[in-house]
C-alpha positions as CSV (number, residue, x, y, z in Angstrom):
1,M,-29.7,-47.8,11.4
2,K,-28.7,-46.5,14.9
3,Q,-24.9,-46.5,13.7
4,R,-25.8,-44.5,10.8
5,I,-27.6,-41.9,13.0
6,I,-24.5,-41.7,15.2
7,V,-22.2,-41.3,12.3
8,K,-24.4,-38.5,10.9
9,E,-24.5,-36.8,14.4
10,K,-20.7,-37.0,14.5
11,K,-20.5,-35.4,11.2
12,G,-22.8,-32.7,12.1
13,T,-20.9,-32.0,15.3
14,K,-17.8,-31.8,13.5
15,L,-19.3,-29.3,10.9
16,L,-20.7,-27.1,13.5
17,H,-17.2,-27.0,15.4
18,R,-15.5,-26.0,12.3
19,L,-18.1,-23.4,11.4
20,G,-17.8,-22.1,15.0
21,T,-13.8,-21.9,14.9
22,I,-14.1,-19.9,11.4
23,L,-16.4,-17.4,13.0
24,R,-14.2,-16.9,15.7
25,E,-11.0,-16.5,13.7
26,I,-13.2,-14.1,11.5
27,R,-14.2,-12.3,14.8
28,E,-10.6,-11.9,16.1
29,A,-9.3,-10.9,12.5
30,V,-11.8,-8.0,12.3
31,S,-11.7,-7.0,16.2
32,G,-7.8,-7.3,16.2
33,T,-5.4,-9.9,17.4
34,D,-2.2,-10.0,19.5
35,Q,-0.9,-13.1,17.6
36,D,3.0,-13.1,17.3
37,F,2.9,-13.7,13.5
38,T,6.5,-15.2,13.5
39,E,5.4,-18.0,15.6
40,T,1.7,-18.8,14.8
41,S,0.9,-21.2,11.9
42,I,1.6,-19.5,8.4
43,M,-2.1,-20.2,7.3
44,R,-3.5,-18.6,10.3
45,A,-1.1,-15.5,10.2
46,I,-2.4,-15.2,6.6
47,F,-5.9,-15.3,7.4
48,L,-5.9,-13.0,10.3
49,L,-3.9,-10.4,8.1
50,S,-5.8,-10.6,5.1
51,V,-9.2,-10.5,6.3
52,P,-9.1,-7.0,7.5
53,S,-7.1,-6.0,4.6
54,V,-9.7,-7.5,2.0
55,L,-12.6,-5.7,3.9
56,E,-10.3,-2.5,3.8
57,M,-10.1,-2.9,0.2
58,V,-13.7,-3.6,-0.4
59,M,-14.7,-0.3,1.5
60,E,-12.2,1.4,-0.9
61,S,-14.1,0.3,-3.9
62,I,-17.5,1.1,-2.5
63,F,-16.3,4.5,-2.0
64,V,-14.8,5.2,-5.5
65,I,-18.1,3.9,-6.8
66,A,-20.3,6.1,-4.5
67,D,-18.2,9.2,-5.0
68,M,-18.4,8.9,-8.9
69,F,-22.2,7.9,-8.4
70,F,-22.9,11.2,-6.6
71,V,-20.5,13.4,-9.1
72,S,-22.0,12.1,-12.2
73,R,-25.3,13.7,-11.3
74,L,-23.8,17.3,-11.8
75,G,-22.8,16.6,-15.5
76,A,-19.9,15.9,-17.8
77,D,-17.7,19.0,-16.8
78,A,-17.8,17.6,-12.9
79,V,-16.9,14.3,-13.8
80,A,-14.2,15.6,-16.0
81,T,-12.9,17.8,-13.0
82,V,-12.6,14.7,-10.9
83,G,-10.9,12.7,-13.5
84,L,-8.5,15.3,-14.4
85,T,-7.7,16.0,-10.6
86,E,-7.1,12.3,-10.0
87,S,-4.6,12.4,-13.0
88,L,-2.8,15.2,-11.1
89,L,-3.0,13.3,-7.8
90,T,-1.3,10.1,-9.4
91,I,2.1,11.6,-8.5
92,S,0.9,12.2,-4.9
93,Y,-0.4,8.7,-4.7
94,A,2.8,7.2,-6.1
95,I,4.8,9.0,-3.6
96,S,2.4,8.0,-0.6
97,L,2.6,4.4,-1.8
98,G,6.2,4.7,-2.1
99,L,6.7,6.1,1.6
100,A,4.1,3.5,2.6
101,T,5.9,0.7,1.3
102,A,9.3,1.9,2.8
103,T,7.6,2.1,6.3
104,T,6.1,-1.5,5.8
105,S,9.5,-2.9,5.4
106,M,11.3,-1.0,8.1
107,V,8.5,-1.0,10.7
108,S,7.7,-4.8,10.1
109,R,11.4,-5.8,10.6
110,R,11.7,-4.2,13.7
111,I,8.6,-5.9,14.9
112,G,10.0,-9.4,13.9
113,E,13.2,-8.2,15.8
114,K,11.0,-8.0,18.9
115,N,11.9,-4.2,19.2
116,P,9.0,-2.2,19.6
117,A,10.7,0.8,20.6
118,R,12.7,1.1,17.3
119,A,9.5,0.1,15.5
120,S,8.0,3.4,17.0
121,E,11.1,5.4,16.2
122,T,10.8,4.2,12.9
123,A,7.0,5.2,12.6
124,F,7.4,8.6,13.9
125,Q,10.2,9.4,11.3
126,A,8.0,8.1,8.4
127,I,5.3,10.5,9.7
128,L,7.8,13.4,9.5
129,T,8.9,12.5,6.1
130,G,5.3,12.3,4.9
131,I,4.5,15.7,6.4
132,A,7.5,17.5,4.9
133,V,7.2,15.7,1.3
134,S,3.2,16.7,1.3
135,I,4.2,20.3,2.1
136,L,6.4,20.5,-0.7
137,I,3.6,19.2,-2.9
138,S,0.4,20.7,-1.7
139,I,1.5,24.3,-1.3
140,P,2.7,25.1,-5.1
141,A,-0.2,22.8,-6.2
142,A,-2.8,24.5,-4.5
143,L,-1.7,28.1,-5.6
144,Y,-1.7,26.9,-9.2
145,S,-4.7,24.6,-9.5
146,G,-6.4,26.4,-12.2
147,K,-3.2,26.4,-14.5
148,L,-2.6,22.6,-13.6
149,L,-6.2,21.9,-15.1
150,A,-5.6,23.9,-18.0
151,M,-2.3,22.2,-18.6
152,M,-4.2,18.9,-18.6
153,G,-6.4,20.1,-21.3
154,A,-9.6,21.2,-19.3
155,S,-11.9,23.5,-20.9
156,E,-12.1,27.2,-19.7
157,T,-15.5,26.2,-17.9
158,I,-13.9,23.9,-15.8
159,V,-10.7,25.9,-14.9
160,S,-13.2,29.0,-14.1
161,Q,-16.1,27.2,-12.3
162,Y,-14.5,24.0,-11.1
163,S,-10.9,24.5,-10.1
164,G,-12.3,24.9,-6.5
165,Y,-12.3,21.0,-6.6
166,T,-8.8,20.6,-7.6
167,R,-7.6,23.2,-5.0
168,I,-9.0,21.6,-2.0
169,M,-7.9,18.0,-3.3
170,M,-4.6,19.0,-3.7
171,S,-4.2,21.2,-0.4
172,G,-5.5,17.7,1.2
173,N,-2.4,16.0,0.3
174,L,-1.2,15.9,3.9
175,V,-4.2,13.8,4.9
176,I,-3.5,11.5,1.8
177,M,0.0,11.0,2.6
178,L,-0.5,10.4,6.4
179,L,-3.5,8.1,5.7
180,F,-1.4,5.8,3.6
181,I,1.9,5.8,5.8
182,I,-0.1,5.3,9.2
183,N,-2.0,2.6,7.9
184,A,1.1,1.0,6.5
185,I,2.4,1.4,10.1
186,F,-0.3,-0.5,11.6
187,R,-0.4,-3.2,9.1
188,S,3.4,-4.0,9.2
189,A,3.1,-4.1,13.0
190,G,0.4,-6.8,12.5
191,D,-2.4,-4.5,13.2
192,A,-4.4,-4.9,10.2
193,A,-7.9,-4.6,11.7
194,V,-7.0,-1.1,12.9
195,A,-6.1,-0.2,9.4
196,M,-9.5,-1.5,8.2
197,R,-11.4,0.6,10.7
198,V,-9.7,3.7,10.0
199,L,-10.5,3.5,6.2
200,W,-13.9,2.3,7.0
201,I,-14.6,5.4,9.2
202,G,-13.1,7.8,6.6
203,N,-14.8,6.4,3.9
204,I,-18.4,6.1,5.6
205,I,-18.0,9.9,6.7
206,N,-17.2,10.7,3.0
207,I,-20.2,8.8,1.7
208,V,-22.6,10.5,3.9
209,L,-21.0,14.0,3.5
210,D,-21.1,13.5,-0.1
211,P,-24.8,14.1,-1.2
212,C,-25.2,16.5,1.8
213,L,-22.5,19.0,0.4
214,I,-23.0,18.5,-3.3
215,F,-26.7,19.0,-3.4
216,G,-27.0,21.0,-0.2
217,L,-29.4,18.6,1.6
218,G,-30.9,19.8,4.9
219,P,-28.7,22.5,6.8
220,F,-25.7,22.0,4.3
221,P,-24.9,24.5,1.8
222,E,-25.0,23.5,-1.9
223,L,-21.5,23.3,-3.3
224,G,-21.6,21.2,-6.1
225,V,-18.4,19.3,-7.0
226,T,-16.2,21.5,-4.5
227,G,-18.5,19.8,-1.9
228,A,-17.3,16.5,-2.9
229,A,-13.7,17.6,-2.2
230,I,-14.6,18.9,1.1
231,A,-16.3,15.7,1.9
232,T,-13.4,13.4,0.9
233,T,-10.8,15.7,2.7
234,T,-12.8,15.8,5.8
235,G,-13.4,12.0,5.7
236,R,-9.8,11.5,5.3
237,G,-8.9,14.3,8.0
238,I,-11.0,12.4,10.6
239,S,-9.5,9.1,9.7
240,V,-5.8,10.8,10.4
241,L,-6.9,12.1,13.8
242,Y,-8.3,8.7,14.8
243,Q,-4.8,7.2,13.6
244,L,-2.8,9.6,15.5
245,W,-5.0,9.1,18.7
246,L,-4.2,5.4,18.5
247,L,-0.6,5.9,18.0
248,F,-0.3,8.0,21.1
249,F,-3.0,6.7,23.4
250,G,-4.0,3.3,22.1
251,R,-2.8,-0.1,23.4
252,K,-1.3,-1.4,20.0
253,R,2.1,-2.8,19.0
254,I,3.2,0.7,18.0
255,R,3.0,3.5,20.6
256,L,4.5,6.8,20.2
257,A,5.3,8.7,23.3
258,F,5.8,12.6,23.4
259,G,9.3,12.0,25.1
260,Q,10.5,10.0,22.3
261,L,9.7,12.6,19.5
262,T,13.2,13.2,17.9
263,V,14.3,13.6,14.5
264,R,16.7,10.5,13.1
265,F,18.0,11.7,10.0
266,K,19.7,8.4,9.2
267,V,16.2,6.6,9.5
268,I,14.6,9.3,7.3
269,A,17.4,8.8,4.8
270,R,16.9,5.1,4.5
271,L,13.3,5.6,4.2
272,L,13.6,7.8,1.3
273,R,16.2,5.5,-0.3
274,L,13.7,2.4,-0.1
275,S,10.8,4.6,-1.2
276,V,12.5,5.6,-4.3
277,G,12.1,2.2,-5.9
278,S,8.5,1.7,-4.9
279,I,7.6,5.3,-6.2
280,G,9.3,4.5,-9.4
281,Q,7.3,0.9,-9.7
282,N,4.1,3.0,-9.5
283,L,5.3,5.8,-11.9
284,I,6.5,3.2,-14.3
285,A,2.8,1.5,-14.3
286,T,1.2,4.7,-14.6
287,T,3.2,6.0,-17.7
288,S,2.7,2.7,-19.3
289,W,-1.1,2.8,-18.8
290,I,-0.9,6.3,-20.5
291,A,1.0,4.9,-23.4
292,L,-1.5,2.1,-23.9
293,V,-4.5,4.4,-23.8
294,R,-2.6,6.4,-26.5
295,I,-2.2,3.5,-28.8
296,I,-6.0,2.5,-28.1
297,S,-7.2,6.1,-29.0
298,I,-6.1,5.4,-32.6
299,F,-9.1,3.1,-33.0
300,G,-11.5,5.6,-31.8
301,S,-13.4,6.9,-28.7
302,E,-16.0,3.9,-28.5
303,V,-13.0,1.5,-28.1
304,V,-11.2,3.6,-25.5
305,A,-14.2,3.8,-23.4
306,G,-14.7,0.0,-23.5
307,Y,-11.1,-0.2,-22.5
308,T,-11.6,2.2,-19.6
309,I,-14.9,0.6,-18.2
310,A,-13.2,-3.0,-18.5
311,I,-10.2,-1.6,-16.7
312,R,-12.6,-0.1,-14.1
313,I,-14.3,-3.5,-13.6
314,I,-10.7,-5.4,-13.4
315,N,-9.4,-3.0,-10.8
316,F,-12.3,-3.5,-8.4
317,A,-12.1,-7.3,-8.8
318,L,-8.2,-6.9,-8.1
319,L,-8.6,-5.0,-4.8
320,P,-9.3,-7.8,-2.5
321,S,-6.2,-9.6,-3.9
322,W,-4.2,-6.6,-3.0
323,G,-5.5,-7.0,0.5
324,I,-4.6,-10.7,0.6
325,S,-0.8,-9.7,-0.8
326,N,-0.6,-7.1,1.8
327,A,-0.4,-10.1,4.3
328,A,2.7,-11.4,2.5
329,S,4.5,-8.2,2.8
330,A,4.1,-7.9,6.5
331,L,4.9,-11.4,6.9
332,V,8.2,-11.2,5.1
333,G,9.3,-8.3,6.9
334,Q,8.3,-9.4,10.3
335,N,10.1,-12.9,9.6
336,L,13.0,-11.7,8.2
337,G,13.2,-9.5,11.2
338,A,12.8,-12.6,13.4
339,N,15.7,-14.3,11.4
340,K,13.3,-16.9,9.8
341,P,13.7,-16.6,6.2
342,S,12.4,-20.0,5.3
343,R,9.1,-19.1,7.0
344,A,9.1,-15.9,5.3
345,E,9.5,-17.7,1.8
346,K,6.9,-20.2,2.9
347,A,4.4,-17.5,3.8
348,V,4.9,-15.9,0.2
349,I,4.3,-19.0,-1.7
350,V,1.0,-20.2,0.3
351,T,-0.4,-16.6,0.3
352,G,0.6,-16.8,-3.4
353,L,-1.2,-19.9,-4.1
354,I,-4.3,-18.7,-2.2
355,N,-4.5,-15.5,-4.4
356,M,-4.0,-17.5,-7.5
357,V,-7.1,-19.7,-6.7
358,F,-9.1,-16.7,-5.6
359,L,-8.4,-14.5,-8.7
360,G,-8.5,-17.9,-10.8
361,I,-12.3,-18.1,-9.9
362,T,-12.9,-14.5,-10.5
363,G,-11.4,-14.6,-13.8
364,V,-13.6,-17.3,-14.8
365,V,-16.6,-15.6,-14.1
366,L,-15.5,-12.4,-16.1
367,I,-14.6,-14.8,-19.0
368,V,-17.9,-16.5,-18.9
369,F,-20.1,-13.5,-18.2
370,P,-18.3,-10.2,-19.5
371,R,-21.3,-8.7,-21.0
372,F,-23.2,-8.6,-17.6
373,F,-20.6,-6.5,-16.3
374,I,-20.0,-4.1,-19.1
375,Q,-23.7,-3.4,-19.5
376,L,-23.7,-2.2,-16.0
377,F,-21.9,0.9,-17.2
378,I,-23.2,1.2,-20.8
379,S,-25.3,-0.2,-23.5
380,E,-24.1,1.2,-26.7
381,D,-23.1,-1.5,-29.2
382,V,-19.7,-0.6,-30.2
383,V,-18.4,0.4,-26.6
384,L,-20.3,-2.8,-25.4
385,S,-18.4,-5.1,-27.8
386,S,-15.0,-3.5,-27.2
387,G,-15.4,-3.9,-23.4
388,I,-16.4,-7.5,-23.3
389,E,-13.6,-8.4,-25.6
390,C,-10.9,-6.5,-23.4
391,L,-12.5,-8.0,-20.3
392,R,-12.4,-11.5,-21.6
393,I,-8.8,-11.4,-22.6
394,L,-7.3,-9.6,-19.7
395,S,-9.4,-12.1,-17.3
396,I,-7.2,-14.9,-18.8
397,G,-4.2,-13.8,-17.0
398,F,-5.9,-13.5,-13.4
399,I,-4.1,-16.5,-12.2
400,A,-0.7,-15.0,-13.0
401,Y,-1.8,-11.6,-11.8
402,G,-2.6,-13.3,-8.5
403,F,0.9,-14.7,-7.9
404,G,2.5,-11.9,-9.4
405,M,1.4,-9.2,-7.2
406,V,2.1,-11.5,-4.2
407,L,5.7,-11.9,-5.3
408,V,6.0,-8.1,-5.9
409,N,4.7,-7.3,-2.3
410,S,7.1,-9.8,-0.9
411,F,10.2,-8.0,-2.4
412,N,9.0,-4.6,-1.2
413,G,8.2,-6.1,2.4
414,A,11.7,-7.4,2.5
415,G,13.2,-3.9,1.8
416,D,14.3,-4.7,-1.9
417,T,12.4,-2.2,-3.7
418,A,15.0,-2.0,-6.6
419,T,14.1,-5.7,-7.8
420,P,10.4,-4.9,-8.7
421,L,11.5,-1.5,-10.3
422,R,13.7,-3.2,-12.6
423,I,11.2,-6.2,-13.3
424,N,8.6,-3.4,-14.0
425,I,10.8,-1.4,-16.5
426,F,11.3,-4.7,-18.5
427,A,7.9,-6.0,-18.4
428,Y,6.2,-2.6,-19.0
429,W,8.6,-0.4,-20.8
430,L,10.8,-2.8,-22.6
431,L,8.0,-5.4,-23.4
432,E,4.4,-4.3,-23.1
433,I,4.6,-1.0,-24.7
434,P,6.5,-2.1,-27.9
435,L,4.6,-5.4,-28.2
436,A,1.4,-3.5,-27.9
437,W,2.3,-1.0,-30.8
438,F,3.8,-4.2,-33.0
439,L,0.5,-6.2,-32.5
440,A,-2.0,-3.4,-32.6
441,I,-0.3,-1.6,-35.6
442,T,2.1,-3.5,-37.4
443,S,0.4,-6.9,-37.4
444,G,-2.9,-5.4,-37.8
445,M,-4.5,-6.7,-34.6
446,K,-5.9,-3.4,-33.6
447,E,-7.0,-3.3,-30.2
448,Q,-7.1,-7.0,-29.6
449,G,-3.2,-6.5,-29.9
450,V,-3.0,-4.0,-27.0
451,Y,-5.0,-6.6,-24.9
452,T,-2.9,-9.3,-25.9
453,A,0.2,-7.6,-25.0
454,I,-0.8,-6.8,-21.6
455,L,-2.0,-10.4,-21.0
456,I,1.7,-11.4,-22.3
457,A,3.6,-8.8,-20.4
458,E,1.9,-9.4,-17.0
459,S,2.2,-13.3,-17.2
460,I,6.1,-12.8,-18.4
461,M,6.5,-10.3,-15.2
462,T,5.1,-13.0,-13.0
463,I,7.4,-15.6,-14.3
464,T,10.5,-13.2,-14.0
465,A,9.5,-12.2,-10.6
466,W,9.3,-15.9,-9.5
467,L,12.7,-16.8,-11.0
468,V,14.4,-13.8,-9.2
469,F,12.5,-14.8,-6.2
470,R,13.8,-18.5,-6.1
471,R,17.6,-17.0,-6.0
472,G,16.7,-15.8,-2.6
473,R,18.9,-12.4,-2.5
474,W,15.9,-10.5,-1.1
475,K,16.4,-12.6,2.2
476,L,19.6,-10.8,2.6
477,K,18.4,-7.3,2.4
478,V,19.2,-5.3,5.4
479,V,16.9,-2.4,6.2
């Protein structure tokens, strides 16, 4: 009896010790760490980089829901204005993500080479590039915001009464660009916790200001949907100011000094060359989504509504996984810079397996309980039925999605943005869209054919990416 008590006490002590270790690791991940991710264990490196990235994505998802919650109180025209403006900003987001991806591959490589001076130089060139590109987009977009809305099919009411929202959002393109790029600098240097805090600050400010400026609470003026644009741009702007302060005065891996701020056209040219592939990836994915919506629209607005709701739920579920896959990107760049290609490959495989398990569990939940999630947004029978069907079919592929997004991010982290671009062209344009048309129209499967085509294309894309990954040419990429 006494021996059993001793054994139980030992097990309890071990459990408490493990729990304490996990809590310490979480605290280090969230508060920031000075670990060398080319030396520490791969599992620990993935954990320390993933936790803040996942929390960052969680806040981003909360921001999207909160923003739409407040704007939806203003009516259909306000919601439509936000939707149309987001469509216009798609190009800006694609360019921002492209530059951020190029920045990640170059900065992480310099960090891995133990060359923080060159990493800082690259970071500054990325910021300069982002400023220049954003100005080229912002000025004409702001001047012709009304005409752009009309071109997107907006009603006269939206163009005349709500174009202020679009004008402010398009003018704020600079803060969008810098927010993406500078957070990529922090993540690629291993300071993922800083990127997390920056986004949390911006989104919390936006969530607080949204109701104040939209509805005129307290001393704030009632600005309607325009207030939502001001709140968003203000939150992002303050975040960018905080980012810049950290870059110049913070004690992080990347630090800018005023005496080193010179233009390096060769570095900028390399950034632009690398970003083209990533921009192409985002644009291909966007255009394929538009094509699929066009096919689905043949079967009625209720089906489109069900598909839209299901996709929103799926995107929400995928956000934490993108946070996990960001860890793979930074680890690949740093370990290739440290001349450790085998360790870079192992990091990708381990991260991919973790993401597969996470998304696999998520997929099972969505397959078993699709009605619960769709009903959170709508109760109309036809829309509900369509949304349940879409959510259930697409969730089957979550395991493949989990591994695929890690593989794509690993190519980008290595600076090989051309490979995932070619894979995207094959999977989305040459396979997914023609297959969706064939199954939905020719074979008579209707919307089920589109959902099935998405599942097949995404799965084949993951298999293709894995085959290319195993060839190992990405390890030889020079950036």
